[in-house]
N, C-alpha and C positions, 0 to 999 in steps of 0.2 A: 587546517582541519573544518569542514562545513559540520554542523551541528547538527545533530539526525533528528529528524522532521516526522510527524504524522499527517497522514494523508486519509481524509475523507471520501468516503460513495458520495455523492450529490443525491443520487436517488433514495437513500435505505439508513443513510448515515453510518454506513461498518466505517471503521478506524483501522488503518495499516499503518504500522507503528514498525520504524526503522530499528528502531532497538531491541524489537521483540522479532521482528522476521515472523515467518510461517513456516515455522520448523513440519509442521505436518505436510507443507505441502512444497517440501525441499526449497526453502528458499529460509536461509538461514540469518542469525539475526545479526543487523548490524547492516543489511542487505539494502542500499538507497532503492528508492520507490521506482529513479530511473532506470537500475539494475533488474529489475523486474521484468522475465518477458513480455513481449508485447502483445501477446494472446492471455496474458492471464487476466482472471474476471475476478468479480466481486462475490468472496464466495456466498454472501447473504443472498445478493440477489441477480448475479449474473453480466452486470454491463463492464466493460470495458475500462480498460486504465483512461482513458479521454475523460470518462466520467468522475475523476477524482480531482480534488485540489486541497492544495496545502493548507493546514490548519497553522494559521499566524501563530507566531510565537509567543 
């Protein structure tokens, strides 16, 4: 089993935490970043998934 990760938005620093998800946006806790829809955008600055990087463990 893969360990849950955190992903950071390069422009603004927003963190997507796989263990928490974003229930307010319909993304349940435990959802891997790769499984978020491709058209999802950072809720703080609006950039796409391509502008996120995995935070080192």
